[in-house]
C-alpha positions in Angstrom: -5.3 13.9 -8.0 -3.1 10.5 -8.8 -4.1 10.3 -12.2 -2.1 13.8 -12.3 0.8 12.9 -10.2 1.0 9.5 -12.1 4.6 10.2 -14.4 6.4 11.3 -11.0 4.9 8.4 -9.1 8.0 6.2 -9.0 10.1 8.6 -8.9 8.7 10.6 -6.2 8.6 7.9 -4.1 12.1 6.9 -4.3 13.2 10.4 -3.4 10.8 11.0 -0.5 12.2 7.7 1.2 16.0 7.3 0.2 15.0 4.8 -2.3 13.5 2.6 0.2 10.1 2.2 -0.9 11.2 -0.1 -3.4 12.5 -2.5 -0.5 9.8 -2.5 1.8 7.3 -3.0 -1.0 9.7 -6.7 -1.4 9.2 -7.2 2.2 5.3 -6.9 1.7 5.4 -9.7 -1.2 7.8 -11.9 1.0 5.2 -11.0 4.2 2.2 -12.1 2.1 3.4 -16.0 2.1 2.0 -16.8 -1.6 1.3 -20.4 -1.3 2.8 -22.3 -4.7 0.4 -22.2 -7.3 -1.5 -19.8 -5.1 -3.2 -16.2 -5.7 -2.6 -12.6 -4.9 -4.8 -9.3 -4.6 -2.7 -6.0 -4.3 -4.9 -2.8 -4.0 -4.0 0.7 -5.0 -1.3 -0.8 -7.0 -0.4 2.6 -8.3 2.4 1.8 -10.5 2.4 -2.1 -9.7 5.7 -2.3 -7.2 4.1 -4.4 -4.7 2.6 -6.1 -7.1 5.7 -6.9 -10.0 7.6 -8.0 -6.2 5.4 -10.2 -5.4 5.5 -12.0 -9.3 9.3 -11.9 -8.7 8.7 -13.4 -5.5 5.9 -16.2 -6.3 6.5 -16.7 -10.4 3.5 -19.6 -10.4 1.2 -17.3 -8.5 -1.5 -15.7 -9.9 -1.8 -11.6 -9.1 -4.3 -9.5 -9.4 -3.5 -5.6 -9.1 -6.4 -3.4 -9.0 -6.5 0.6 -8.9 -9.0 3.7 -8.5 -6.9 5.4 -11.4 -7.1 4.4 -14.9 -4.2 6.5 -15.2 -1.7 4.7 -12.6 -2.5 1.0 -14.0 -2.2 2.0 -17.3 2.0 3.3 -16.2 2.3 -0.4 -14.3 0.9 -2.6 -17.0 3.3 -0.7 -19.1 6.5 -2.2 -16.9 8.4 -5.2 -17.8 7.2 -8.0 -16.7 3.8 -6.5 -16.4 1.4 -8.5 -18.8 1.5 -12.0 -16.3 -0.6 -9.6 -13.7 -4.0 -9.1 -14.0 -4.9 -5.3 -14.1 -8.1 -4.2 -12.9 -10.2 -0.7 -12.3 -11.5 -1.5 -8.9 -12.7 0.4 -5.8 -11.7 -0.8 -2.4 -15.3 -0.4 -1.2 -16.5 -3.0 -3.1 -14.1 -5.3 -4.7 -15.6 -7.6 -7.5 -14.4 -10.8 -6.8 -16.0 -13.6 -4.3 -16.1 -14.5 -1.1 -12.0 -15.9 -0.3 -11.0 -15.9 -4.1 -7.5 -14.8 -2.5 -4.5 -16.2 -0.4 -3.5 -13.3 0.3 -4.2 -9.3 -0.2 -1.6 -6.5 0.0 -1.9 -2.8 -0.1 0.2 0.3 -0.2 -0.6 3.6 1.4 -4.8 2.8 0.9 -6.0 3.4 3.8 -5.0 6.6 4.3 -6.7 7.8 1.1 -10.4 6.3 1.8 -13.0 7.5 4.0 -13.9 4.2 6.0 -10.6 2.2 6.9 -12.8 -0.7 8.2 -15.2 -0.9 5.5 -12.3 -1.4 3.2 -10.3 -3.9 5.9 -13.7 -5.6 6.0 -14.0 -6.1 1.9 -10.5 -7.7 2.2 -11.0 -9.7 5.0 -14.1 -10.8 2.7 -12.7 -11.8 -0.6 -9.4 -13.8 1.7 -9.8 -17.4 1.7 -9.4 -19.3 5.7 -6.3 -18.4 6.7 -5.0 -16.0 4.2 -2.9 -13.0 4.4 -3.5 -9.4 4.6 0.2 -7.1 4.7 -0.4 -3.6 4.6 2.5 -0.6 3.8 1.2 3.0 5.3 2.5 6.1 6.4 2.2 6.6 10.4 2.8 9.6 12.4 6.4 9.7 14.0 6.7 9.7 17.9 9.5 9.5 20.4 11.8 11.9 20.8 12.5 12.8 16.8 8.6 13.2 16.7 9.4 17.2 16.4 12.2 17.4 13.9 11.0 14.5 11.6 7.7 15.9 11.2 9.1 19.5 10.7 11.0 17.2 7.6 7.8 15.9 6.6 6.0 19.2 6.4 8.9 20.9 4.5 10.4 18.5 2.4 7.4 16.5 0.5 6.2 19.8 -0.4 9.2 20.7 -2.1 9.7 18.0 -3.6 6.7 18.4 -5.2 6.7 21.6 -6.7 10.4 20.8 -7.5 10.4 17.4 -9.6 6.6 16.9 -9.7 5.5 19.9 -10.7 2.7 19.9 -8.5 3.2 21.0 -4.8 -0.6 21.1 -4.3 -1.4 16.9 -4.7 2.1 16.6 -2.5 0.7 18.9 0.6 -2.4 16.4 0.2 0.9 13.8 0.7 2.5 15.8 3.2 -0.9 15.8 5.0 -2.3 12.8 4.9 1.5 11.1 6.1 0.7 13.2 9.2 -2.2 12.8 10.2 -3.1 9.5 9.8 -3.3 6.6 12.0 -1.0 5.2 14.5 0.2 1.3 14.3 -1.8 0.7 17.5 -5.2 2.5 16.1 -5.0 -0.1 12.5 -4.4 -3.6 14.6 -7.7 -2.5 16.7 -9.6 -2.0 13.9 -8.3 -5.4 12.2 -9.2 -6.9 15.3 -12.6 -6.3 15.1 -13.2 -6.7 11.8 -12.0 -10.3 12.8 -8.6 -10.9 11.8 -5.7 -12.8 14.4 -2.2 -12.6 14.9 -1.3 -9.4 13.3 2.0 -8.3 13.7 3.5 -4.6 12.8 7.3 -2.9 12.1 8.2 0.8 12.1 10.2 1.9 9.2 12.2 5.0 8.2 12.3 7.2 11.1 9.3 6.2 12.3 7.2 7.7 9.5 6.3 4.3 7.6 4.7 0.9 9.3 4.4 -3.0 7.4 1.7 -4.7 9.1 0.2 -8.1 9.1 -2.4 -10.6 10.1 -4.7 -13.5 9.1 -7.8 -14.5 8.9 -9.4 -17.3 10.9 
């Protein structure tokens, strides 16, 4: 599916978030707090928005960016400045890196697209150095007074944009369902605690439909 939507992915993200997606990716990069000369791993990098934002923030760092979609990787690697990043095909369930390899791990919209979020987060814990940080950008189901109108908007708008802009209603119908059906911040935090992470914080974005969660390896 992600191979199929590659050509429209950045444009669709801008439209679906009213232009806020790039700013959230910069927030993720800032939250990674990569030390001078440090290393960062961006998983499910897609078209590389978080990885490129991290390169701008930490120009002397080593950044690896991995994805399960080779077409996404090709798109990311073609962007200006991308040659300074190590792009690599990888499965988030079984990362091809040694224990304690990175000062920070980031990812956007990864967890809602895997079968076992806890296993994936354990892998991230493994490849992080002690004291290293994970920063997560994800969707979450809206809550509170705006829950029903926002949910209705998501159900209608995302498949409609997929049909008009990307000519792919099926893929974006899946995106709509995974957005509304994903875990709450509290549920993700509970998994992070079980894996062993500490100092966990989170904040919501965009009418409660997105969240940024950060945590530290003890």
